[in-house]
C-alpha positions as CSV (number, residue, x, y, z in Angstrom):
1,X,114.6,-78.0,-42.8
2,X,117.8,-80.0,-42.8
3,X,120.3,-77.1,-42.7
4,X,121.4,-75.6,-39.4
5,X,121.9,-72.1,-40.7
6,X,118.3,-70.9,-40.2
7,X,119.3,-68.3,-37.6
8,X,121.8,-66.8,-40.0
9,X,119.2,-66.7,-42.7
10,X,116.8,-64.8,-40.4
11,X,119.7,-62.4,-39.5
12,X,120.4,-61.9,-43.2
13,X,116.8,-61.1,-43.9
14,X,116.7,-58.6,-41.1
15,X,119.9,-56.9,-42.3
16,X,121.8,-57.7,-39.1
17,X,125.0,-59.2,-40.6
18,X,128.3,-57.6,-41.3
19,X,129.4,-57.4,-44.9
20,X,131.7,-60.5,-44.6
21,X,129.0,-62.6,-42.9
22,X,126.5,-61.4,-45.5
23,X,128.8,-62.6,-48.4
24,X,129.2,-66.0,-46.7
25,X,125.4,-66.4,-46.3
26,X,124.8,-65.3,-50.0
27,X,127.3,-68.0,-51.1
28,X,125.5,-70.5,-48.9
29,X,122.1,-69.5,-50.3
30,X,123.4,-70.4,-53.9
31,X,124.2,-73.9,-52.7
32,X,121.4,-74.7,-50.2
33,X,117.9,-75.0,-51.5
34,X,116.3,-75.2,-48.0
35,X,117.8,-71.9,-46.9
36,X,116.8,-70.3,-50.2
37,X,113.3,-71.4,-49.7
38,X,113.3,-70.1,-46.1
39,X,114.5,-66.7,-47.3
40,X,111.8,-66.7,-49.9
41,X,109.2,-67.5,-47.3
42,X,110.5,-64.7,-45.0
43,X,110.3,-62.2,-47.9
44,X,106.7,-63.3,-48.7
45,X,105.6,-62.8,-45.1
46,X,107.3,-59.4,-44.9
47,X,105.5,-58.4,-48.1
48,X,102.2,-59.5,-46.8
49,X,102.7,-57.6,-43.5
50,X,103.7,-54.5,-45.4
51,X,100.7,-54.7,-47.7
52,X,98.2,-55.1,-44.9
53,X,96.0,-52.1,-44.2
54,X,96.6,-50.2,-41.0
55,X,93.6,-49.9,-38.7
56,X,93.1,-46.7,-36.8
57,X,92.7,-47.2,-33.1
58,X,89.9,-45.4,-31.3
59,X,91.0,-42.9,-28.7
60,X,89.7,-45.1,-25.9
61,X,91.7,-48.1,-27.2
62,X,94.8,-46.0,-27.6
63,X,94.5,-44.7,-24.0
64,X,94.1,-48.2,-22.7
65,X,97.2,-49.3,-24.7
66,X,99.2,-46.4,-23.3
67,X,98.0,-47.1,-19.7
68,X,99.0,-50.7,-19.9
69,X,102.4,-49.8,-21.3
70,X,103.1,-47.3,-18.5
71,X,101.8,-49.8,-15.9
72,X,104.2,-52.5,-17.2
73,X,107.1,-50.0,-17.2
74,X,106.3,-48.8,-13.7
75,X,106.1,-52.4,-12.4
76,X,109.6,-53.0,-13.6
77,X,110.9,-49.8,-11.9
78,X,109.1,-50.7,-8.7
79,X,110.6,-54.2,-8.8
80,X,114.1,-52.8,-9.2
81,X,113.5,-50.2,-6.5
82,X,112.2,-52.9,-4.0
83,X,115.3,-55.0,-4.6
84,X,117.6,-52.0,-4.1
85,X,115.7,-51.1,-0.9
86,X,116.0,-54.6,0.4
87,X,119.7,-54.6,-0.4
88,X,120.3,-51.2,1.3
89,X,118.4,-52.4,4.4
90,X,120.5,-55.6,4.5
91,X,123.7,-53.5,4.2
92,X,122.5,-51.2,7.0
93,X,121.5,-54.1,9.2
94,X,124.8,-55.9,8.6
95,X,126.7,-52.7,9.4
96,X,124.8,-52.2,12.6
97,X,125.5,-55.8,13.7
98,X,129.2,-55.6,13.1
99,X,129.6,-52.1,14.6
100,X,132.6,-52.3,17.0
101,X,132.1,-49.1,19.0
102,X,129.3,-48.8,21.6
103,X,126.3,-46.8,20.6
104,X,126.2,-44.7,23.8
105,X,129.7,-43.2,23.8
106,X,130.6,-41.3,27.0
107,X,133.7,-39.3,27.8
108,X,135.5,-41.1,30.6
109,X,138.7,-39.0,30.9
110,X,139.6,-35.4,30.5
111,X,142.1,-36.3,27.7
112,X,139.5,-38.1,25.5
113,X,138.0,-36.1,22.7
114,X,134.4,-35.2,23.5
115,X,131.6,-36.3,21.3
116,X,130.2,-33.5,19.1
117,X,126.8,-33.6,20.9
118,X,128.5,-32.7,24.2
119,X,130.6,-30.0,22.5
120,X,127.5,-28.5,20.8
121,X,125.8,-27.6,24.0
122,X,128.9,-26.1,25.7
123,X,129.0,-22.3,25.9
124,X,131.3,-20.7,23.4
125,X,134.9,-20.2,24.7
126,X,136.1,-16.7,25.5
127,X,139.1,-16.8,23.1
128,X,137.8,-17.8,19.6
129,X,141.3,-18.0,18.1
130,X,142.3,-21.2,20.1
131,X,139.0,-23.0,19.5
132,X,139.5,-26.6,18.2
133,X,138.0,-27.4,14.9
134,X,135.7,-30.0,16.5
135,X,134.2,-27.4,18.8
136,X,133.5,-25.0,15.9
137,X,132.0,-27.8,13.8
138,X,129.8,-28.9,16.7
139,X,128.6,-25.4,17.4
140,X,127.9,-24.8,13.7
141,X,125.7,-28.0,13.6
142,X,123.9,-27.0,16.8
143,X,123.1,-23.6,15.4
144,X,122.0,-25.0,12.1
145,X,119.6,-27.3,13.9
146,X,118.3,-24.7,16.3
147,X,114.6,-24.1,16.5
148,X,115.1,-20.7,14.9
149,X,116.6,-22.3,11.8
150,X,113.8,-24.8,11.7
151,X,111.1,-22.1,11.7
152,X,110.0,-22.8,15.3
153,X,111.0,-19.4,16.7
154,X,113.7,-17.8,18.6
155,X,117.0,-16.1,17.7
156,X,120.0,-17.7,16.0
157,X,123.2,-17.8,17.9
158,X,126.2,-16.5,16.0
159,X,129.6,-17.8,16.9
160,X,133.0,-16.8,15.6
161,X,134.3,-19.1,12.8
C-alpha cells in the first residue's frame, strides 16, 4: 500500500473518529484506491468473523479460561504490590538513616519535657485540673494498652480526663 493513511482507515472502520475526521477520511476514500481497497478488505473480514458459528465451550474449558484470567490479573496486582512494598521499605529505611534525634531519648534536666513512656508509668497526680495534656495523653495510652484491655486479665485504671 502506497498511502500512509492506513491507521486512519482502521480507525474509520472501527468507528473511532470524530465527525470532522470521518468526513476527511470519506473524502480521501473517494480519491485513493488503495485506501478504498483496504476498507473493503476490513469489511469482508468483519463479515466473515460475524458469520462464523460460535462454539460452546465445555464447563472444564470455561473453568480453565477463568482460572488463567484470574491468575494473570492477580500476577499484575502482586507485581504492583511488591513494588509498592519495596518503595515503602526504601522510604522507611531512608527516614531511619536520616533521623536526627537519638533513638534512646532520656530526660537530662528537670525543665525538659518527659517522654510519653516515662509519663505513662508515673502515678496520677493528686490535682487532676492542673494536669498537662501530655500527661493525660500518656496515661490514656498506657490504659489503652494495659493487659486488661488486651484481654490478658486485670482491672482497667480510670483516670480523670
